[in-house]
Structures are given as C-alpha cells and as structure tokens.
N, C-alpha and C positions, 0 to 999 in steps of 0.2 A: 357395302355391294350385297345386292341381290340374292335372295336364294336360290340355290339350284331345285328344280323340280326335279325327285326321285322317281315319280309314278304320273300317267295322266288316266281318268279313269273314266269311260262312260258309259252313263245307267238312262233309261227310264223310267220315273217313276212317279206312279201319279201326287197330284197336286197336295201341299197337306196333310199324306198319308204316309210320309215316313219314316219306321219304326228300325229298325236296330236286327230284329230277325232276317229271315227271308224274304226276298234275294237281295236286299243290302249290306246284310251284314254278312250275308254268303263274300262277296264279291270285294268288301270294306273291311272287313274283318282283319285279313292279312295282310295289310298294308297298314294298322296298328295305330290309325286314327279314333280319335273318342266318335264310337260310332254314335252317341247319342246329344251331342255336341252339334257333329251332324244334321244329325237329323231333327235339333229343334232349332237351329238356324235355316236347314231346307225349309221346312215346311212354316218358320213363317216369311219366309221369302215368296211360298207360293199361294202365300195362305188365299188369295182373291179369286184364283185359278181355281180355287177348289172344282174337284171333276174331271179335269184334265186331265192325260197323258205329255208329262212335259220330258222332255231330255235334260241331262244334266250334265257336265263335264268336269269332272272335281282334279283337279290339279293338287297333287299330295307330294312335299317337301321330304327333304333329309330330314330336319328335325321333328316329324309327322305333324308338320302343322298345313293345314288345309285351303284353299280356296279353289269355290265353283261358282259355272256360268251359265245358267239358267237359257235355253232357248226356244223356240217359239216351239208349239205343238207339234207331230208327224204332219207330214199337212193327207195322210190315207187317215186318220184319228178326224180329223179335221171335216172331213168330207163326207163320213162317214154322221156325223153327228149334226150336220147341215143333210143330211138327206135324212136321216132321218132314220139307216138301215143298222141292223146289227156285227152286220161284214157280208164284206163285199164279194163278184159271185165268183164262182168256184169255175167256171170257165172263160174269165177274164171279158174280154169288150164281149163277146159273141152271146152269154147272157145277160139280162139289163136289168140289175135287182132294184136300182132307183131313178131319180133323176135328183139335176138342180138347176138354179134359174143360171144369168146372165150372170145378175147382182150379188146371190151368192159366192157366186168363183171368184167375182172382184172383192165380196169379203175375204176370203179366204188369202186370196194372193196376197191384198195385203195385208193379214195378218203373219206370214208367211216372206214374206219379203225381204226382210234383213237377212234370215239364212238361205233363203234360192241365190242362186248366180242367176244373176237377173238385174238388169238397171231401172226398170222400167215394170209400169203392176201390169202393163200387157204381157210382157213377154210372163211375168208371172205368174198369170192368168194362160196362157199357154203350155203351162210349166206342170199347172194344176191341172186344168183340160187334159191332159195327154195320159193321170194320174190318176181321174176318176172313170176314162174310157178306158184304163185296164181293170177297175174295179167292176164294172159293168154299171157304172152311172154314165148318161145320159146326160147331155146340158139340153137346155129351154130354149128356144131362141125369145 
C-alpha cells in the first residue's frame, strides 16, 4: 500500500546551501521531519547547480518521511543572471534595465521548458520574453 501524503510544502532554496536554520527550519520544523536529513539530501542533489535558487516541492508523509522534487530555477532568476542585472525594473516595461539576445532567450526557454505550460521551445521563448519585458529587459534581435 502506498504511503499517504500528509502535507506538501513548496520552498525556494539556494542550491547546496540548505540549513536547518530559518527559513528552511521555520517552515519544515512543525512538520516533524528530520531537518538535517532533508538538508543533507537537498544539498547533495543540488551541488552541481551551486549559486542558483531552486524551487523544491516536498511531500511529507504520515510516518514523517519525505520525498522532494527539484524544479528548474525561476524564470526571473535566470533572466537576471543572463542579463547580468541585480534586479528588474521598478516601473516594469516602461524602464529598461538590461538586454538579452535571442540566443540567451532560447537558452533560458530550454532550461525552463519542463516546468512551463508549453510544448515547444518557441512557445516557451514567448513566455520568457513576456516575463523579461515586464522586468524591464529588452530582447535584442
């Protein structure tokens, strides 16, 4: 018989840097799972993506065991990383703070494709382009 999921928790944690301290400990502490075990497993699974922020979906079972699924980095994080800016525009698309090339846009779309509601890279590129424009990042032809 399959274990029953008691709770699902979603977090965004820097790859390879999970610690039992807040914010991880604050969210997962009340669930009763072994925090140091989670942090060790998460850090081992994300070691090669060091420096990225990764969303993780944690399924906690009745017997206090857990599984987790690591998603692709958020689109905004990847856009800022590729455009080499600290943060997006405060005024949205009215203020330009950086630019991306079509090639960079395609790279981001290929990374995000598994987590996006798109069937092709071209569709994913449109989604990422919309996010970039709202962050004040233009797409160079």
